[in-house]
N, C-alpha and C positions, 0 to 999 in steps of 0.2 A: 347445597353442597357441590352436587356437578358444576351449577356453574364457577364455582370457584375454581375447582380444578380444571375444568376449560381454562379455564382466563393466566393458572398458571400455567397451564403448557403450554398456553397462546403464547407466552413471556419466554418459554425456554426455548420452544423449537425456532421461533422468528431472528434470535441473535445469529445460533447453527446455523438454520439455513442459507444467515446472509453472511455467514465466515467462511460455506462453504461455495457460495454462487462469487464471494470475493475471492477468492482461490483458484476458480474456474478461469474466469474472466480475465485476471491473472495470467495464468498459464496462455493463456488463448494470444493476451496482446502481446508474452515475450513470445511464445513460436512464429506471428506472424511474422513482429519485428525479428527475431532469425533467416527464417524465410526469405527475407527480402532482405535482408543484411547478408546474409553470406550462399545462398543459393540463388536468388532469382531478382541478382540485384541490378534496378531501376526499372522493373516492372511496374507501373501502375501505381505509379508514387503515391499519387493522391489517395487511391484506393487503401491503402496502407497505411499511409498516416491518418486516415478517419478511422479505421479499424481498429487498429492500433492502440490509438487514442480514444477512441470510445470505448473500449474496454478496460483500460484500465482508468480513466473519467468517473464509468461505474463501479471501480474498486474503489477510488478514492471518496466518491457518496456512500458506496458500502462499510468502509473503515470510519468513516465520517459516524454510520446512523449506528453503528457497534460501541464505537471506542464516546461516543459524545453521554451517556451515563457516568461515565468514570471521571472524563477531563472536558466539559460541553467547549471552555472557552479553549484550549491548545488542540482541541478534535476541530474544531472551527477555523483557529491559524492553519495548520496543515490542511485543511481541503482548500479554502485559499489561496498558500503557497502553491500546491501540488498545482491546483488549475492555471495559476498563473502563469507557471512555467510550462504549461501545454501553449497558454496564447502566446506565451514569449518565440515556442520552437514555430506556433503556426504562423506569426507575422515575420520569423530569421533575425529577429534583433540579438543583434552580436556585438555591446558598447566594444570598443576596443578591439573588434574581433574574438572577444571571447565571448561565448556560447552559456549562456546563464539560464537556459532550461536545466541544465542536467544537473547544475548546483542547487537548482532549484527546488527539485526534483531531490534533489538528496537532506536539503532541513525540512521536508515533508519523512523521508525514509527518517529522519533523526526522532522529529516529532514522537512519529508513528512506534519508533522502538520504545522512544522513552513511556506513551501511552502503555503498551505492552507491558515493557519495566513494570511501570506501578500497579496496573489495574490487576495484574495476575491470570489477564484471559490467557493465553497462551505461557508455554514455561517461558521462563525467565530468561533463557539465553537463547530465546529466538529473540526477546525483544534485544539484547545484545550485539547479536548477527546483526538486526537491522539499524540501530544507531553508529554499527561500523559502516555498515553499506552506506551508511547516507555520508561519514565522512569520505570514504571513498570517492561517491558521488563531487561534493562538493569539491574536492580538490582539483575539480576541473574548470575550480576558477582560475590555475595559473594554468595554462597551457604547456610548458615546457617542461614541468611539471608529470601532469597526467600523460604527455608521451613518453619520458623518459620510464614511468613506469607499464607502460601498454606492454601485451594484452591483461597484464597482471593484475592491474588497478578495477577492467572492466570483468573478469572474474572473478574476482571478490568480492563486487558491490552484485552482482548479479548472484552469486550464489550466496549470501548474506541476505540477499532482500529472497530469493525465491524458496529459500527454508520454511520460515514464519509464512508464506500461501501457503508454501504446499500442505502444513501444518495445517492452514485452517481448512483447508480445500478437502483432505480426508476424516481430519479430528474437529475442525470447529472449534469452539470455543470453551472454553471450563465450565459446565452450568451451574454447580454453586456460586462463582463468582458472578455472573453473570444475572444469579435470585438474587444476590445481595446488593451490586449496581443497580439493578432496573426495580430492585424494591420488590424485590416476588414474594420476600417472607411478610410483607404487609397482606397480602393477597389471598396466605395459610387464614388469617386472624381475622 
């Protein structure tokens, strides 16, 4: 009986812990990027890029580990698209002068938001905010539109992304839903 309870606790605590770590790493990545962009532009560009990218890549992998039980294929696709965006950024790939890393990140956000909406691991409004943030980032495929909406589009995208991540940092994911998705109810029987 005690091994059954221990297994149940393990299944519940790991998604919550991963959610909290994902939220903390997201906050770190954003703070590093904001520091670099607005407070100390040009200071140690590569170090800042590696730190921010490393934190956000870890966020993507943690979100994959949380969401794969809800939607394995979509979680895999989202993670591949998100990581490919980092590769495009690192290689400075800009076909026809269009930065594709931000729109790829937008697709990642749309897919994660959709999984949040469907899985109910976080309140559905946060999944919706993440989807909206994703669409804001995808608009960067049209540079003239993105430029005409600046800085409001960046603020809206960052806010739409940050609110769900802060939820993960401070409150984690919904335990009953984690139990349902991971099959923890089978452990009880």
